[in-house]
C-alpha positions as CSV (number, residue, x, y, z in Angstrom):
1,M,18.1,12.1,11.9
2,T,17.2,8.6,10.9
3,P,20.1,6.1,10.9
4,S,20.9,4.5,7.5
5,F,20.5,1.1,8.8
6,S,16.9,1.9,9.8
7,I,16.1,3.4,6.4
8,E,17.4,0.3,4.7
9,S,15.5,-2.0,7.1
10,A,12.3,-0.1,6.2
11,L,13.0,-0.3,2.5
12,T,13.8,-4.0,2.8
13,A,10.2,-4.4,4.4
14,F,8.6,-2.5,1.6
15,G,10.5,-4.8,-0.8
16,T,8.6,-7.8,0.6
17,R,5.2,-6.2,-0.1
18,D,2.9,-6.7,-2.9
19,D,3.1,-4.1,-5.7
20,D,-0.3,-2.8,-4.6
21,D,0.8,-2.4,-1.1
22,L,3.4,0.2,-1.3
23,D,3.3,3.8,-0.1
24,I,5.0,5.4,-3.1
25,A,5.8,8.9,-1.6
26,E,6.9,7.2,1.7
27,V,9.3,4.9,0.0
28,A,10.6,7.7,-2.3
29,L,11.3,9.8,1.0
30,L,13.3,6.9,2.5
31,L,15.3,6.4,-0.8
32,G,16.1,10.2,-0.8
33,A,17.1,10.1,2.9
34,L,19.8,7.5,2.2
35,D,21.7,10.4,0.5
36,R,20.7,12.8,3.3
37,P,20.9,10.8,6.5
38,S,20.9,13.9,8.8
39,S,17.4,14.7,7.5
40,D,14.4,14.5,9.7
41,L,11.7,12.9,7.5
42,D,8.6,14.2,9.7
43,P,8.6,17.5,8.1
44,Y,8.4,16.1,4.7
45,R,5.8,13.8,5.7
46,A,3.8,16.7,7.1
47,H,4.3,18.5,3.7
48,L,2.9,15.4,1.9
49,N,-0.2,15.6,4.2
50,A,-0.5,19.3,3.6
51,L,-0.7,18.6,-0.1
52,G,-3.6,16.3,0.4
53,A,-5.3,18.5,2.8
54,A,-5.1,21.5,0.3
55,L,-6.8,19.3,-2.3
56,I,-9.6,18.3,0.2
57,N,-10.1,22.1,1.0
58,G,-10.3,22.9,-2.7
59,T,-13.1,24.6,-4.6
60,G,-15.8,22.1,-3.5
61,K,-16.8,21.5,-7.1
62,D,-17.9,18.1,-8.2
63,T,-14.9,15.9,-8.4
64,T,-16.6,13.1,-10.1
65,A,-15.7,14.7,-13.5
66,L,-12.2,13.6,-14.4
67,D,-11.2,17.1,-15.9
68,E,-12.0,18.7,-12.5
69,R,-9.8,16.2,-10.7
70,V,-6.8,17.1,-12.9
71,R,-7.6,20.9,-12.5
72,R,-7.7,20.5,-8.7
73,I,-4.4,18.6,-8.6
74,N,-2.6,21.0,-10.9
75,D,-4.0,24.0,-8.9
76,V,-2.6,22.6,-5.6
77,L,0.6,21.1,-6.8
78,Y,1.7,23.8,-9.3
79,R,0.0,26.9,-8.5
80,R,-0.5,26.8,-4.7
81,F,2.7,25.1,-3.9
82,G,4.8,26.2,-6.7
83,Y,6.2,22.9,-8.1
84,A,7.8,22.9,-11.6
85,G,9.8,20.9,-13.9
86,D,13.6,21.8,-13.6
87,T,14.3,23.2,-17.1
88,S,17.5,24.9,-16.0
89,D,19.4,22.0,-14.6
90,Y,17.6,18.8,-15.6
91,E,20.4,16.5,-14.9
92,H,21.0,17.6,-11.3
93,P,20.8,14.7,-9.0
94,D,18.7,16.6,-6.6
95,N,15.9,16.3,-9.0
96,A,15.8,12.6,-8.4
97,N,15.6,12.9,-4.6
98,L,12.2,13.5,-3.3
99,L,13.5,15.4,-0.3
100,R,15.3,17.9,-2.4
101,V,12.5,18.1,-4.8
102,I,10.3,19.2,-1.9
103,D,13.0,21.7,-0.7
104,R,13.6,23.1,-4.0
105,R,10.0,22.7,-5.6
106,V,11.6,21.4,-8.9
107,G,12.2,18.0,-10.1
108,L,12.1,15.5,-12.9
109,P,9.0,14.1,-14.7
110,V,9.1,11.0,-12.4
111,S,9.7,12.7,-9.2
112,L,7.0,15.2,-9.8
113,G,4.8,12.3,-11.0
114,I,5.2,10.7,-7.5
115,L,3.8,13.8,-6.0
116,Y,1.0,13.7,-8.5
117,I,0.2,10.1,-7.9
118,H,0.2,10.8,-4.1
119,L,-2.1,13.6,-4.4
120,A,-4.6,11.7,-6.4
121,R,-4.4,8.7,-4.0
122,S,-5.0,10.9,-1.1
123,Q,-8.5,11.3,-2.5
124,G,-8.9,7.7,-3.4
125,W,-8.8,8.6,-7.2
126,P,-7.4,5.9,-9.6
127,V,-4.1,6.9,-10.9
128,M,-0.9,5.2,-12.2
129,G,2.4,6.0,-13.9
130,L,2.9,4.9,-17.5
131,A,5.5,2.9,-19.3
132,F,5.9,5.8,-21.7
133,P,9.6,5.8,-22.8
134,G,11.9,8.8,-22.2
135,H,9.4,11.0,-20.3
136,F,7.3,9.8,-17.3
137,L,3.7,10.4,-17.5
138,V,0.7,9.9,-15.3
139,R,-2.7,8.5,-16.2
140,L,-5.9,9.1,-14.2
141,D,-8.9,7.0,-14.7
142,H,-12.6,7.4,-13.9
143,E,-15.4,5.2,-15.1
144,A,-15.0,4.9,-18.9
145,R,-12.6,8.0,-19.3
146,R,-8.7,8.3,-19.0
147,V,-6.6,11.4,-19.0
148,I,-2.9,11.3,-19.5
149,V,-1.0,14.2,-17.9
150,D,2.6,15.5,-18.1
151,P,3.7,16.2,-14.5
152,F,6.9,17.9,-15.8
153,H,4.9,20.6,-17.5
154,N,2.3,21.6,-14.9
155,G,0.1,18.6,-15.3
156,Q,-0.8,19.4,-18.9
157,P,-3.3,16.9,-20.4
158,L,-2.0,15.1,-23.5
159,E,-3.9,14.0,-26.5
160,A,-2.7,11.3,-29.0
161,G,-0.9,14.0,-31.1
162,H,1.1,15.3,-28.1
163,L,2.0,11.8,-27.3
164,R,3.2,11.1,-30.8
165,D,5.3,14.4,-30.8
166,L,6.9,13.2,-27.5
167,I,7.8,9.7,-29.0
168,K,9.4,11.3,-31.9
169,Q,11.3,13.8,-29.8
170,F,12.9,11.1,-27.7
171,H,13.2,8.3,-30.2
172,G,13.5,9.9,-33.6
173,A,11.2,10.9,-36.5
174,S,10.5,7.4,-37.4
175,A,9.2,6.3,-33.9
176,E,5.5,5.6,-33.7
177,L,3.2,5.6,-30.9
178,E,2.3,2.1,-29.7
179,Q,-0.4,0.5,-27.4
180,R,2.4,-0.5,-24.9
181,H,3.4,3.1,-24.3
182,Y,-0.1,3.7,-22.7
183,A,0.4,0.7,-20.3
184,G,0.3,1.3,-16.6
185,V,3.3,0.4,-14.4
186,S,3.4,-0.6,-10.8
187,D,4.6,1.8,-8.1
188,R,7.6,-0.3,-7.6
189,E,8.5,0.2,-11.2
190,V,7.9,4.0,-10.9
191,L,10.5,4.0,-7.8
192,L,12.9,1.9,-9.8
193,R,12.7,4.6,-12.7
194,L,13.3,7.2,-10.2
195,Q,16.5,5.5,-9.0
196,N,17.6,4.5,-12.4
197,N,18.0,8.2,-13.1
198,L,20.7,8.4,-10.4
199,K,22.4,5.1,-11.6
200,T,22.4,6.3,-15.2
201,R,24.1,9.7,-14.2
202,A,26.6,7.8,-12.0
203,L,27.6,5.6,-14.9
204,Q,27.8,8.7,-17.3
205,A,30.1,10.3,-14.8
206,N,32.4,7.3,-14.6
207,D,31.4,6.6,-11.0
208,P,30.7,2.9,-10.9
209,Q,30.9,2.8,-7.1
210,R,28.1,5.2,-7.0
211,A,26.2,3.2,-9.6
212,T,26.6,0.0,-7.2
213,V,25.3,2.0,-4.3
214,I,22.1,2.9,-6.3
215,L,21.7,-0.5,-7.6
216,K,21.8,-2.0,-4.1
217,R,19.1,0.3,-3.1
218,M,17.1,-0.8,-6.0
219,T,17.5,-4.4,-5.0
220,L,16.0,-3.5,-1.5
221,I,12.7,-2.5,-2.9
222,A,12.8,-5.0,-5.8
223,P,14.6,-8.1,-4.5
224,K,13.1,-10.4,-7.1
225,A,14.1,-8.3,-10.1
226,A,16.7,-10.5,-11.5
227,S,18.1,-7.9,-14.0
228,L,19.2,-5.6,-11.2
229,W,21.3,-8.4,-9.6
230,R,23.0,-9.2,-12.8
231,E,23.8,-5.5,-13.5
232,L,25.1,-5.1,-9.8
233,G,27.3,-8.2,-10.2
234,L,28.8,-7.0,-13.6
235,I,29.6,-3.5,-12.1
236,E,31.0,-5.1,-8.9
237,A,33.2,-7.4,-11.0
238,H,34.4,-4.4,-13.1
239,V,35.6,-2.5,-10.0
240,G,37.2,-5.6,-8.4
241,N,34.7,-6.4,-5.7
242,I,34.9,-10.1,-6.7
243,R,33.1,-11.6,-3.7
244,R,30.2,-9.2,-3.9
245,A,30.1,-9.7,-7.7
246,I,29.8,-13.5,-7.1
247,G,26.9,-13.1,-4.6
248,A,25.0,-10.8,-6.9
249,L,25.4,-13.1,-9.9
250,E,24.5,-16.1,-7.9
251,T,21.4,-14.2,-6.9
252,F,20.6,-13.5,-10.5
253,L,20.8,-17.2,-11.6
254,E,18.7,-18.3,-8.6
255,L,15.9,-15.8,-9.7
256,A,16.2,-16.3,-13.5
257,P,17.9,-19.8,-14.2
258,G,16.3,-19.8,-17.6
259,A,17.2,-16.4,-18.7
260,K,19.0,-15.9,-22.0
261,E,22.1,-14.5,-20.2
262,A,22.1,-17.3,-17.7
263,E,24.8,-19.4,-19.6
264,K,27.2,-16.3,-20.1
265,T,26.6,-15.5,-16.4
266,A,27.6,-18.9,-15.2
267,D,30.6,-18.8,-17.3
268,L,31.5,-15.4,-15.7
269,L,30.9,-16.8,-12.3
270,K,33.1,-19.7,-12.8
271,R,35.9,-17.4,-13.9
272,L,35.3,-15.1,-10.9
273,R,35.5,-18.0,-8.5
274,G,38.8,-19.0,-10.1
275,T,40.4,-15.8,-9.1
276,L,39.7,-16.5,-5.4
277,N,41.7,-19.7,-5.5
């Protein structure tokens, strides 16, 4: 059992690090532990190590070939350890908690993607998440080649035609594949995307208190993300936590004084402060 304050302190420390100095799987475990404070994280860390060890002890074939790297990761993650996308209960919040993903061996594209990234990194193989909208994807790079894989569907490599189909599936028949959809994102952004799943589900369930809990966690690992502070402040104001709302909105203005929402936010702050007099 790890006390919540210790977990939050660790997440706060990660929040001060550079984007390229995060341990994506460790941070995901810590975030998951906040909802399962009685959990011992050591078995989960051991499982992550076991995934990497299984990859090391693979076929012994030449791993300088990108296709072979993908094949080996897929063999370990999906065949040997039995991970899969949750097609029966996609919206279940456990799918966005890495502890429960490891327990159940099913998850969302982004949670499975974090495991995929962890596996590739365990061998020093270049890998990153992509900014693809609606469905998280992973890209592996080696020399002049790139392969984009779908972690939700057993690490299936995707060609341009598959990507176009995905864009249209999530954004309508008129949507077109754009260069920005191939853009890599930082590990911090991947972790925020994981948490955003929980926040979105809380708002859809009309549970703003839960949404504020998730947003506060997001600000721990991304304290300079101004938009998070504004969203947190707006929801805190909505549920009547005026002092917390003021603090969050003040932080937003400190971080982004020139933002297009700055004037409206300043006006809202003035009104909120007035309610305390």
